[in-house]
C-alpha angles and dihedrals in degrees: 000000000000112000126199089255091057091051091049092049091051092050090051096244101104112131088213094229117150099180124109096257120104113258133181090262092056100043116070112232138184085246090065093052088048095053092043089055093051100034088235121143094217138044090235093055090046090056092051091047091048092051093048093047087054089055094048090051090053090047092048089054090051091047091051092050090050093049089051089049091049089050090054094049089046090052089055092051093048093047089051093045092051094042089053091054097260129124123271092241128048105201097194091055091049087052088054090053095047088051092049093054094040090051093050101038109017128227092340091052087062090054090049094049092049089053090050091049094050091048090049102044105014125238119318 
């Protein structure tokens, strides 16, 4: 059976006290749950991580919204291109997009651009 003291020792925050008085290592606290959730070794680091994760979640929500907007704009372009007798996909334009992402983000940028293109126009 794992005790609170064992968990705190594992996390590197044990006080090392072996006396009968109650110490931070022996008493469960909200800080301990906080550090376990974040993987941090201190409450201060857990607070920083929690705040940063909240920012990442907000950024992810904005990114998802932008991707959905990009998909809608791409659908308009494809519809107009097809209506005018053109093809659904313009490969030279896609190469420009791939190059733009690659220049800005490296190899992973190319992968990201490919995913965005697939989301926006479907597989070809």
